[in-house]
N, C-alpha and C positions, 0 to 999 in steps of 0.2 A: 504493500500500500504506500509506504513511504517513498519507495522507488518511483511509483506512478506519479505521486505528487511532485517529486523532484523533476520528472520529465515534463509535467504540465507547466511548472514554473519556468523551465528552460524554454519551452515553446512560447510562453507569454513574453519572455524577455526578448526573444528573437523577433517576434511580431512587433513589439514596441520599438525596437531599433529600426525595423523596416519602415514603420509608419513615420517615425521621426525623420528618417532619411528622405522619404517622399515629401513630407511637409517642408523640410528645410530646402529641398531642391526647388519646390514651387516658389519659395521666397527669394531664390537667387535672381539676379538681374537677367534679362534676356541675353541670349548668346551675342557676344560683342561682334563676332563676324557677321551675324545676321543683321545686326543693327547697322553696321558699316555698309553692308550690301544694300539695305533699304535706303540709306542716306545717299549712297553713291548713285543709285538708279534715279533718284529725284533730279539729278543733274543732267540726265540724258535729254536730248532734243530729238525730234522726229523729222526726217526729211520725206516729203511726199511728192509724188509725180502726178501732175494733172494730165489726164489723157482725154483726147477728143478726136472724133472723126471729122470734125469740121475744120476748115482752114483757119490757121492762126498765124500770128506774126512769125513763128518759127516752124510752121508747117504742122501737119497732123501727127498724132501719136505721141507728142511730148518728147521728142528725141533730141532736144537741145542739150547735148551731153554735159557741157561745162556747168550747167545749172545743178546737176545732180552728182557731180564729182565730189569726192571727199578729199579735202586738203588737210593734211596734218601740218598746218602752216603757222608762220609767225611773220611779223613785220618789224623791221628795224628802222627806227626814226631818230632824228637828233632832238635836242632839247626844245626845238621850235616846231617839232612835228614833221619836219621835212624827211622824205623817203630816202633812206641811205642805201637801198638796194637798187635804185634806179641809175642806169648808166648815164643819164642826162644830168645827174647831180654831180658836180665836180668834187664833192666831199664824200662820194659813195665809198662804202667799205667792202665792196664785192671781193677785192683781192686780199682782205684781211685773213687772219689765221684761225677763224672760227671753224668749227666742225661739229658733227653729230657723233655721239658715242653710243654704241649699242653692243651689249654682250662683250665688252672689252675691246671692240674694234672701232676705229675712227673712219668716218665717212665725210669726205669733203665735197664742197660744191662741184658738181659735174660728175661725181662718181655715179656709176650706173648699177651698183650691186648692193644697194640697201635692201636687206631681206625683210619681207613682210608677207604673211599669209601664203608662203610658198612661192612668192614672186620676187623678182629682182627689180628694184625701182631706182629711178634717178633722183639724186639730190639736186634740186633745181630752183631757179627763180621763175616765178610764174606771174603773168599779168593778172591783176585782180579784176573782179567783176565790175568795179567802179571805173575801170579803164584808165585809172590815174596812178594808183600805187602798185608796187611790186611786192610779192610775198616770197618767203623762203620756206621750203618744205623738204624734209628728207624723203617723202614719198607722197604720192597721190593714188587714189583708187577710183577707177571708173565705175559708174553704177552697174555696168554689165558684169564687171568682175565681182562686185559685191553680191549681185543677184545669183551668182553661181556658188557662193559660199554656203557651207552648211553650219559653220561655227563662227562665233564672233571673232573679230580681230581685237586683241587686247595687248598693247605693246607699250613698254616704258623705255625711254632712252634719254640721253642728256644732250643739251646744247651747251657747248663749251667754247669759250672765247679767251684763250690764255693771255693775250696781250692786254686785255681789259679785266682780267681776273673775274670773269663771269662764268657761272655754271648754273643751269636750271635743269631740273628733272621734269620731263614731260611724259604724261601718259595719254595715249590716244586710244579710243575705243569705238569700234563700229560693229553694230549688231544687225545682221541682215534680216529682213523679213523673208523667211524661208518659203513663204507662200507667194511672194511677189511674182516670180517668173511665171507660175501657173496662172495667176490673176492677169498678168500683163498679156500673156499669149491668148487667153480667153477673150480679153477685150479686143485685141487686134483682129481676132478671127470673126468677131461679130460686128459688122459694120453698122448695125442698127443700135448698138449699145449706147446708152446715155453717157454723157461726160462723167468721169470719175476722178477721184484723187486717191491714189494708192500709196501706202507706206512703202518706201524703198528700204530704208534702214533707220535705226536709231544711232545716235552718235554723241560723243562727249570728249572733252579734253581738259586735263588738269595740269597745272604748272606748279611744281613744288607743293602739291597736295591741294591746290585751290582750283576750283572749277572756273573755267573761262568760257562764258557764252560768246558766240561769234560777234566780233566787232562789226562785221558785215557778212554777207554770204560767202565771201572769199577767203577771209583770214581770221585768225583767232588772237593769239598772244602778241601784244605790241611791246617790244623792247625799246626803251628810250635810253639813249646814251648821249653824253656831252662830248661833242667833237673837239672841244677846246681842252679837254683834260687828257 
């Protein structure tokens, strides 16, 4: 009998510990990684493509490619806001010693082997949508390339400018709408379909951990330097 009582008390003790553990676990803060993920996704923007079978300024089908291209871009300006990536600016810094660093390797302006999403991309200067400023990017992605992707692009690299003691860590993220290609093809096949706006991809960019919304449709992070220093 005493042995039975001892066994019962042992079971009660085990159950008490389990209940305490469950109760304490419920009191713990939410998973930090989950919180970060939720916070991170709030920073994402959505790029949509407007499709029509009626003639438009850029033709039917919404194929004006540059509008939907993803630029992992930045602009470099002087203290007065003048574009320092423009060849027409006598103070341009195009030939300076800046570069992008990714996975321990350096990629300079003009290099054509920056790796992203299984592709080799050119580090280049691109004309902005405003047709005035120029932007610097280690890579761009065409919407057709993004439409073929099955997984998001999530890449972190550094912009380094040794002579000015500048280093910024940049994270670029592109999440394809995996249903877009099917939706696009269905629309193009049905010439009677009403105009639609389809999500092509979600995107975001963070510099040193801070989310940067687009300054305009063509570029993100604006780096200001004093050309007199």
